[in-house]
C-alpha positions as CSV (number, residue, x, y, z in Angstrom):
1,M,-14.6,-20.9,-25.4
2,T,-18.3,-19.6,-24.6
3,S,-20.2,-19.0,-27.8
4,S,-20.8,-15.5,-26.7
5,R,-16.7,-15.0,-26.6
6,R,-16.4,-16.9,-30.0
7,G,-19.2,-14.0,-31.4
8,F,-17.0,-11.5,-29.6
9,L,-14.1,-12.0,-31.1
10,E,-15.3,-13.0,-34.7
11,Q,-17.3,-10.0,-35.1
12,A,-13.5,-8.2,-33.5
13,G,-12.4,-9.8,-36.5
14,L,-9.8,-11.6,-33.9
15,G,-10.7,-15.6,-35.0
16,A,-7.1,-16.8,-35.1
17,M,-6.5,-14.8,-31.8
18,A,-9.7,-16.6,-30.2
19,L,-7.8,-20.0,-31.2
20,A,-4.6,-19.0,-29.6
21,L,-6.4,-18.3,-26.5
22,V,-8.0,-21.7,-26.4
23,R,-4.9,-23.0,-26.7
24,C,-3.4,-20.9,-23.4
25,V,-6.5,-21.6,-21.6
26,P,-8.8,-24.7,-21.1
27,E,-12.5,-25.1,-21.3
28,G,-13.9,-24.0,-17.7
29,P,-15.7,-26.8,-15.5
30,P,-19.4,-26.9,-16.5
31,P,-22.2,-24.7,-15.4
32,S,-23.1,-25.6,-11.8
33,E,-26.8,-27.2,-10.8
34,G,-28.5,-24.0,-10.9
35,D,-31.5,-22.8,-8.6
36,A,-33.1,-26.3,-8.5
37,G,-29.5,-27.9,-6.5
38,R,-29.6,-24.9,-4.2
39,A,-33.2,-25.9,-3.3
40,S,-32.5,-29.5,-2.2
41,R,-29.3,-28.7,-0.7
42,Q,-29.3,-28.0,3.1
43,P,-27.5,-24.8,3.8
44,V,-23.9,-25.0,5.5
45,D,-23.6,-23.8,9.2
46,R,-20.0,-22.9,8.3
47,P,-18.8,-22.7,4.8
48,N,-15.9,-22.8,3.8
49,V,-14.6,-19.8,2.4
50,L,-11.8,-19.5,-0.4
51,L,-10.4,-16.0,-0.8
52,I,-8.6,-15.4,-4.2
53,T,-6.5,-12.2,-4.5
54,T,-4.7,-10.7,-7.5
55,D,-2.4,-7.7,-7.5
56,Y,-2.7,-4.9,-10.1
57,Q,-6.2,-6.5,-11.2
58,S,-8.4,-3.0,-11.9
59,G,-12.2,-3.2,-12.4
60,M,-12.2,-2.8,-15.7
61,D,-10.2,-6.5,-15.8
62,V,-13.4,-8.7,-15.3
63,P,-14.8,-9.6,-18.7
64,A,-18.3,-9.8,-17.2
65,I,-18.4,-6.2,-16.7
66,G,-15.2,-5.0,-18.5
67,H,-12.9,-5.7,-21.0
68,R,-14.7,-8.1,-22.9
69,F,-11.9,-9.1,-25.2
70,L,-10.1,-10.6,-21.7
71,E,-9.9,-14.3,-21.9
72,M,-10.5,-15.5,-18.6
73,P,-12.9,-18.3,-18.6
74,T,-12.8,-19.1,-14.8
75,L,-13.7,-15.5,-13.8
76,D,-16.4,-15.6,-15.9
77,R,-18.2,-18.3,-14.4
78,L,-17.9,-17.3,-11.1
79,S,-18.9,-14.0,-12.4
80,R,-22.2,-16.1,-14.0
81,E,-22.8,-18.1,-11.3
82,G,-22.3,-14.9,-8.4
83,A,-22.6,-11.8,-7.6
84,V,-20.0,-9.5,-9.7
85,F,-19.8,-5.6,-7.9
86,R,-19.4,-3.0,-10.3
87,R,-18.2,-0.5,-8.3
88,H,-15.9,-2.0,-5.6
89,Y,-13.1,0.2,-4.4
90,S,-9.8,-0.6,-2.8
91,T,-9.7,0.9,1.1
92,G,-6.2,1.8,0.6
93,P,-5.0,1.0,-3.2
94,I,-1.4,0.2,-2.8
95,C,-0.7,-3.1,-1.1
96,I,0.2,-2.4,2.3
97,P,-2.4,-0.5,3.3
98,A,-5.0,-2.7,1.3
99,R,-4.2,-6.1,2.5
100,N,-4.0,-4.6,6.2
101,T,-7.3,-3.5,5.3
102,W,-8.5,-6.7,4.6
103,I,-7.5,-8.5,7.5
104,T,-8.9,-5.9,9.9
105,G,-11.7,-4.4,8.7
106,Q,-10.7,-1.2,9.3
107,Y,-9.5,1.9,7.4
108,P,-5.5,3.0,7.6
109,H,-5.9,5.9,9.8
110,T,-7.4,3.2,12.2
111,H,-4.8,0.4,11.5
112,G,-2.1,2.6,10.8
113,K,-0.6,1.3,7.1
114,W,-1.5,4.5,4.8
115,E,1.9,3.6,2.7
116,N,4.1,0.5,1.9
117,V,5.7,0.1,4.9
118,G,5.7,-2.8,7.1
119,G,4.7,-3.8,10.6
120,W,1.9,-5.5,12.3
121,V,-1.2,-4.2,12.7
122,P,-2.2,-2.6,16.6
123,E,-2.9,-4.8,19.3
124,T,-6.3,-3.5,18.8
125,S,-7.3,-4.4,15.8
126,P,-9.0,-7.4,15.0
127,V,-7.6,-10.0,12.6
128,L,-9.7,-12.1,10.2
129,M,-7.5,-14.9,10.5
130,E,-7.6,-15.3,14.0
131,E,-11.2,-14.1,14.5
132,L,-12.3,-17.7,12.2
133,A,-9.8,-19.7,13.7
134,G,-11.8,-18.5,17.2
135,R,-15.1,-20.0,15.0
136,G,-13.3,-23.5,14.3
137,Y,-11.7,-22.5,10.9
138,Q,-8.4,-24.4,9.9
139,T,-6.8,-21.1,8.2
140,T,-4.5,-21.8,5.5
141,A,-2.4,-19.6,2.8
142,V,-0.4,-19.7,-0.5
143,G,0.9,-17.2,-2.1
144,K,1.7,-13.2,-1.5
145,L,0.5,-11.7,1.8
146,H,2.6,-9.0,2.0
147,L,1.9,-8.4,5.9
148,G,4.4,-7.8,8.7
149,F,3.9,-10.5,11.1
150,P,4.7,-9.9,14.7
151,D,7.4,-12.1,16.2
152,D,5.5,-13.4,18.8
153,R,2.9,-14.5,16.0
154,P,5.0,-15.4,13.0
155,L,2.1,-16.4,10.8
156,G,-0.2,-13.8,11.6
157,G,-3.3,-16.2,12.8
158,F,-2.9,-18.5,10.2
159,D,-2.3,-22.2,10.8
160,R,0.1,-22.4,7.4
161,W,1.4,-20.7,5.3
162,V,2.9,-21.8,2.0
163,S,5.0,-18.0,1.0
164,A,5.7,-17.0,-2.3
165,D,5.6,-13.4,-1.1
166,R,6.4,-10.8,-3.7
167,K,7.9,-11.0,-7.3
168,G,10.1,-8.8,-5.5
169,N,12.7,-5.9,-5.5
170,F,16.5,-7.0,-6.0
171,G,17.2,-7.9,-2.1
172,A,13.7,-7.4,-1.5
173,A,12.5,-9.2,1.9
174,G,11.0,-12.3,1.5
175,Q,14.1,-13.5,-0.9
176,Q,13.7,-16.5,1.3
177,D,10.6,-17.8,1.3
178,D,9.1,-21.1,0.2
179,Y,9.6,-20.0,-3.5
180,A,12.9,-18.9,-3.4
181,A,13.6,-22.3,-2.1
182,F,11.9,-23.5,-4.9
183,L,13.7,-21.8,-7.4
184,A,17.1,-22.3,-5.5
185,E,16.2,-25.9,-6.1
186,R,16.2,-25.5,-9.8
187,G,19.0,-23.2,-10.1
188,L,17.8,-20.1,-10.0
189,E,16.6,-17.0,-8.1
190,R,14.5,-14.0,-8.0
191,D,17.1,-12.0,-9.0
192,D,17.4,-13.9,-12.3
193,Y,14.0,-12.8,-13.2
194,L,14.2,-9.4,-12.0
195,R,17.2,-9.0,-14.0
196,M,15.6,-9.5,-17.4
197,G,13.1,-6.6,-16.5
198,V,15.9,-4.4,-15.9
199,E,18.0,-5.4,-19.1
200,A,14.8,-6.4,-20.9
201,P,14.3,-3.8,-24.5
202,M,11.2,-3.2,-22.8
203,P,11.4,-2.0,-19.3
204,H,9.9,-4.9,-17.3
205,V,8.2,-6.4,-20.3
206,Y,9.5,-9.9,-21.2
207,D,8.4,-13.7,-22.0
208,W,8.9,-16.2,-19.2
209,P,11.8,-17.9,-20.8
210,W,12.0,-20.8,-18.1
211,D,9.7,-24.1,-17.7
212,E,6.6,-22.1,-17.2
213,S,5.8,-23.9,-14.3
214,W,8.4,-22.4,-12.1
215,H,6.5,-19.1,-12.8
216,I,5.6,-17.8,-9.3
217,D,2.0,-17.5,-10.2
218,A,2.3,-21.2,-11.7
219,Y,4.2,-22.2,-8.0
220,V,1.1,-20.4,-6.8
221,G,-1.4,-22.2,-8.2
222,A,0.0,-25.9,-7.9
223,R,0.7,-25.2,-4.3
224,A,-3.0,-24.3,-4.1
225,L,-4.0,-27.5,-6.0
226,E,-1.8,-30.3,-4.1
227,I,-3.3,-28.8,-1.1
228,V,-7.1,-29.4,-2.0
229,E,-6.1,-32.7,-3.7
230,R,-4.6,-34.0,-0.6
231,S,-7.0,-33.3,1.6
232,E,-5.1,-31.0,3.7
233,L,-7.8,-28.4,4.1
234,K,-9.7,-29.7,7.5
235,E,-13.7,-28.6,7.4
236,P,-14.4,-25.7,7.9
237,W,-11.5,-24.1,6.2
238,F,-10.4,-20.7,5.4
239,F,-7.8,-20.9,2.8
240,W,-6.4,-17.4,0.6
241,V,-4.8,-18.1,-2.5
242,S,-2.5,-15.0,-3.0
243,F,-1.4,-14.8,-7.0
244,N,1.7,-12.3,-7.2
245,G,0.2,-11.2,-11.1
246,P,-0.2,-9.1,-12.6
247,H,2.0,-7.1,-10.9
248,N,5.2,-6.0,-12.7
249,P,7.6,-7.6,-14.3
250,W,4.7,-8.4,-16.9
251,D,6.3,-11.5,-17.6
252,P,3.9,-14.1,-18.3
253,P,4.4,-17.3,-21.1
254,A,4.5,-16.4,-24.3
255,R,1.6,-18.6,-25.0
256,C,-0.5,-16.2,-23.1
257,S,0.6,-12.6,-24.4
258,A,0.8,-13.4,-27.6
259,P,-2.7,-13.0,-28.7
260,Y,-2.6,-9.3,-27.0
261,K,0.6,-8.4,-29.0
262,E,-2.1,-8.4,-31.8
263,M,-4.8,-6.7,-30.8
264,D,-5.8,-3.3,-30.6
265,L,-6.1,-2.6,-26.9
266,P,-6.7,0.2,-24.6
267,L,-3.8,2.5,-24.3
268,G,-5.0,4.7,-21.2
269,H,-7.3,7.7,-21.0
270,T,-4.9,11.0,-20.8
271,F,-3.9,14.0,-22.7
272,P,-0.7,15.8,-23.0
273,G,0.5,18.1,-19.8
274,E,-2.3,16.0,-17.9
275,L,-0.3,15.9,-14.7
276,A,-0.1,19.6,-14.8
277,T,-3.1,19.8,-14.0
278,K,-3.3,17.4,-11.2
279,P,-2.1,17.1,-7.2
280,T,1.9,17.5,-7.4
281,D,1.4,13.7,-5.6
282,H,0.8,12.4,-8.8
283,T,3.8,13.9,-10.8
284,R,6.2,12.2,-7.5
285,L,4.4,9.0,-8.0
286,R,5.0,8.5,-11.9
287,F,8.7,8.6,-11.1
288,N,9.0,6.7,-7.6
289,Y,8.8,3.3,-8.9
290,T,10.0,1.8,-12.1
291,G,10.4,5.0,-13.3
292,E,12.5,4.6,-15.9
293,I,9.5,3.7,-17.9
294,A,8.3,7.0,-17.5
295,R,11.5,8.5,-18.4
296,R,11.6,5.9,-21.6
297,I,8.3,7.7,-22.5
298,D,9.5,11.1,-22.0
299,S,12.4,10.1,-24.1
300,D,10.5,8.9,-26.9
301,Y,6.9,9.9,-26.9
302,P,6.1,9.1,-30.3
303,R,6.8,5.2,-29.0
304,R,4.3,6.1,-26.1
305,D,1.6,3.9,-27.5
306,Q,4.2,1.4,-28.5
307,I,5.1,0.8,-24.7
308,I,1.8,0.7,-23.2
309,H,0.3,-1.6,-25.7
310,A,3.5,-4.1,-24.6
311,I,2.8,-3.1,-21.1
312,R,-0.8,-4.1,-21.7
313,A,-0.4,-7.2,-23.3
314,G,2.0,-8.8,-20.8
315,H,-0.9,-7.5,-17.9
316,Y,-3.7,-9.5,-19.7
317,G,-1.5,-12.2,-20.1
318,N,-0.8,-12.8,-16.6
319,L,-4.4,-12.4,-16.1
320,T,-5.2,-15.1,-18.5
321,F,-2.2,-17.4,-16.5
322,I,-3.9,-16.6,-13.4
323,D,-7.3,-17.6,-14.4
324,E,-6.0,-20.8,-15.7
325,Q,-4.6,-21.5,-12.3
326,V,-7.6,-20.5,-10.1
327,G,-9.5,-22.9,-12.9
328,R,-7.6,-26.2,-11.8
329,V,-8.5,-25.1,-8.0
330,I,-12.2,-24.7,-8.6
331,Q,-12.3,-27.8,-10.7
332,A,-10.5,-30.2,-7.8
333,L,-13.2,-28.7,-5.3
334,E,-16.1,-29.6,-7.4
335,R,-14.8,-33.2,-8.3
336,R,-14.4,-33.3,-4.7
337,G,-17.9,-32.3,-4.1
338,E,-17.1,-29.1,-2.2
339,L,-17.4,-26.4,-4.7
340,D,-20.7,-25.5,-3.5
341,E,-20.1,-25.9,0.2
342,T,-17.3,-23.6,-0.1
343,V,-18.0,-19.4,-0.2
344,I,-15.8,-17.9,-3.1
345,L,-14.4,-14.2,-3.3
346,W,-12.2,-13.0,-5.9
347,T,-10.6,-9.6,-5.8
348,S,-7.3,-8.2,-5.8
349,D,-5.4,-5.4,-3.5
350,H,-5.6,-2.6,-6.0
351,G,-5.3,-1.9,-9.7
352,S,-2.8,-0.3,-12.2
353,H,-3.5,2.7,-14.8
354,L,-1.2,1.3,-17.6
355,G,-1.3,4.5,-19.1
356,D,-4.2,6.5,-17.8
357,H,-3.5,9.5,-16.7
358,D,0.4,9.3,-18.0
359,L,0.5,6.9,-14.9
360,I,1.7,3.4,-15.1
361,H,1.2,1.9,-11.5
362,K,-1.1,2.1,-8.6
363,G,-1.8,4.7,-5.5
364,T,-4.3,7.1,-6.7
365,H,-8.0,7.3,-6.1
366,Y,-8.6,7.0,-9.9
367,D,-10.6,4.4,-11.1
368,A,-7.9,2.6,-12.9
369,S,-6.1,2.3,-9.5
370,A,-8.7,2.3,-6.8
371,R,-11.5,0.1,-8.9
372,V,-10.9,-3.4,-8.4
373,P,-12.8,-6.7,-8.7
374,L,-15.2,-8.4,-6.2
375,V,-17.0,-11.7,-7.5
376,V,-18.4,-13.8,-4.8
377,R,-20.0,-17.1,-5.2
378,H,-22.0,-19.4,-3.2
379,P,-25.4,-20.7,-3.7
380,D,-26.8,-20.8,-0.7
381,R,-26.3,-17.2,0.1
382,V,-25.5,-15.0,-3.3
383,E,-28.0,-14.6,-5.8
384,P,-26.5,-14.5,-9.2
385,G,-26.0,-10.9,-10.9
386,V,-24.3,-7.5,-11.2
387,R,-24.2,-5.0,-8.4
388,N,-24.2,-1.8,-8.3
389,G,-24.0,-0.5,-5.3
390,F,-20.5,1.1,-3.5
391,T,-18.8,-1.6,-1.7
392,A,-14.7,-1.8,-0.8
393,H,-12.4,-3.7,0.8
394,V,-13.3,-2.3,4.4
395,D,-16.4,-4.3,4.1
396,L,-15.0,-7.6,3.3
397,M,-13.6,-8.9,6.6
398,P,-17.1,-8.2,8.4
399,T,-18.9,-9.9,5.2
400,I,-17.0,-12.9,5.2
401,L,-17.6,-13.5,9.2
402,S,-21.0,-13.1,8.3
403,L,-21.0,-15.9,5.8
404,A,-19.1,-18.0,8.8
405,G,-21.5,-17.4,11.2
406,A,-18.9,-15.6,13.3
407,P,-19.6,-12.8,15.9
408,L,-18.5,-9.2,14.2
409,P,-15.9,-7.7,16.1
410,D,-17.1,-3.7,17.1
411,E,-13.6,-2.4,16.5
412,M,-14.4,-2.9,12.7
413,E,-15.2,-0.5,10.5
414,G,-16.5,-1.7,7.2
415,R,-20.0,-2.7,6.7
416,D,-21.4,-6.3,6.3
417,L,-22.3,-7.0,2.7
418,T,-24.6,-10.2,3.0
419,P,-27.8,-7.9,2.5
420,L,-26.3,-7.1,-1.3
421,L,-24.8,-10.8,-1.6
422,E,-28.9,-12.4,-0.9
423,E,-30.6,-9.3,-3.2
424,A,-29.5,-8.1,-6.5
425,E,-30.9,-4.4,-6.0
426,G,-29.8,-2.4,-2.8
427,S,-27.5,-0.8,-1.5
428,V,-25.7,-0.6,2.1
429,Q,-24.0,2.9,1.4
430,D,-24.0,6.1,-0.7
431,E,-20.5,6.7,-1.0
432,V,-16.7,5.1,-0.8
433,F,-13.7,6.5,1.1
434,I,-10.1,6.2,0.1
435,E,-7.1,6.8,2.3
436,V,-3.1,6.4,1.0
437,R,-0.4,7.8,1.8
438,G,-1.6,10.6,3.9
439,N,-4.8,11.4,1.3
440,V,-8.0,10.7,1.4
441,S,-11.0,10.5,-1.1
442,I,-14.6,10.5,-1.4
443,V,-16.6,9.0,-4.3
444,T,-20.1,9.4,-4.8
445,D,-22.6,8.5,-7.9
446,R,-21.5,12.1,-9.1
447,W,-18.4,13.0,-7.4
448,K,-15.1,12.5,-6.7
449,L,-12.9,14.5,-4.4
450,G,-9.6,14.1,-2.7
451,L,-7.6,15.9,-0.6
452,Y,-3.7,16.5,-0.3
453,P,-2.7,18.2,2.9
454,H,1.2,17.3,2.6
455,D,0.9,19.9,-0.8
456,G,-2.2,21.8,0.2
457,E,-3.9,20.6,-3.0
458,G,-6.9,18.8,-4.2
459,D,-8.7,17.6,-7.5
460,L,-12.6,17.2,-7.8
461,Y,-13.9,15.4,-11.0
462,D,-17.7,15.5,-12.1
463,L,-18.2,11.6,-13.0
464,E,-21.2,11.9,-15.0
465,D,-19.5,14.8,-17.6
466,D,-16.0,13.5,-17.1
467,P,-16.3,9.7,-16.5
468,Y,-12.5,9.2,-17.3
469,E,-11.6,11.6,-14.4
470,L,-9.6,13.8,-16.8
471,I,-10.8,17.3,-15.6
472,N,-9.4,18.8,-12.5
473,R,-12.4,21.0,-11.1
474,F,-10.8,21.7,-7.8
475,G,-10.0,25.1,-8.6
476,D,-13.0,25.9,-10.6
477,G,-15.3,28.6,-8.9
478,D,-18.5,27.2,-10.3
479,Y,-17.8,23.9,-8.2
480,L,-17.0,25.4,-5.1
481,G,-19.9,24.3,-3.2
482,V,-19.7,20.7,-4.3
483,R,-15.9,21.0,-3.4
484,E,-16.8,22.4,0.3
485,E,-20.2,20.0,1.0
486,L,-17.8,16.9,-0.1
487,S,-14.8,17.9,2.3
488,E,-17.0,18.5,5.0
489,Q,-18.1,14.7,4.6
490,I,-14.2,13.8,4.9
491,R,-13.9,15.9,8.2
492,V,-17.3,13.9,9.4
493,F,-15.6,10.7,8.4
494,S,-12.5,11.3,10.0
495,P,-12.9,13.9,12.2
496,E,-9.0,14.6,13.0
497,W,-8.4,14.3,9.6
498,P,-7.8,16.9,7.1
499,P,-5.7,19.3,9.6
500,A,-6.3,23.2,8.3
501,F,-4.2,23.5,5.2
502,S,-4.4,26.6,2.8
503,V,-5.8,25.2,-0.5
504,V,-3.7,25.9,-3.6
505,D,-6.1,26.5,-6.6
506,R,-4.8,25.3,-9.7
């Protein structure tokens, strides 16, 4: 634990919990060799690429720029030694749209994945793994991909995939993947732990009851570590290590969630009746996934904070647990002398509301759902520091290809972020666009506008006066000019969208 983190915990009256967190997560590796090391080492023409992804991690879940109480020493180290993007957005903040954006560098309206519906991308879409393979990269994945590979390309361009594809719903696809076989050897199946979530006193929240090495995030971390230590990665390599957490069920080992259970945690920015002032789409979203949590809150509102606290303790505990797994992989690369020859990127497909806006899960343009981590470390190309410019998932593929020295396909729609990696100041765009479930939003320095054509509705937030996005100004006549200007920017961005519709002022 760093002295600054210990000091924070002591000032917050959490000294005992700090010790508990030390037991959960080992110390991170020592600092890197710094500027002198960068000057003495020759740049690598085709650096290795390690892509670390989580599921449900919001931009606030980065201790360096968000929740300071989060104990994630590995992410702290990467943040200290790399570029930390403060305003990075998921282009399509649910699983399949986000992941297909990662691998194509295209918006959902181009690759066709607006919702969590499977199927492969169009033949006209470039694919990250295939582009890297064309540059001579070995491509390997471990964990959750949640991509609909076609029959003629069962690995979608990967040379190898150790699959642990979702914690899963009952009877969900992916039940018979590599992780399922691992569980079967130990007398378990996915439904065993999923059933616990349904039967738990707090829906979908419980401590992992079995050997923690059987947890899906421990499985992903252990398989990734084995691949590194057994020299199964052949340079240059692209290695995607994709964790399933902190996606529900919120089920980390008790040693990792226990400290957070004792903390005063943030419980979400909202107010009674907020959803009545927002697009109907948000109310539907509240009940279409683990609706029992929303119904539990509604039936016993005085316990609302207790429910959200339990969920958040599990969420943060799972992040601490994942950080521990990543730390072992980073340390293995360092022992092998490969760390500084490797571009490391840490991001998440989307965030989660966890009580913000009276919602639990993902799928909106609110920052809790759509603003996500992006941390990039590479001594040769990345100047450490915080980046304040707008970036988005659609930009990741062109950036990875650029760092790998690969040509950028014309079909990609994202921007190459390497200028932002090499200079701590600057910007490559003045706004970002978000597309999810047929809805489109624009985010600028001051404003966030969403249009919902299915219902003919919208929402508009003045981020300067209302940073928590609580007061919907869409129907406010004083904001009509702003609304029309931003709507026109959306129409220019995607001329075929939105179709003409009658706006319902609320």
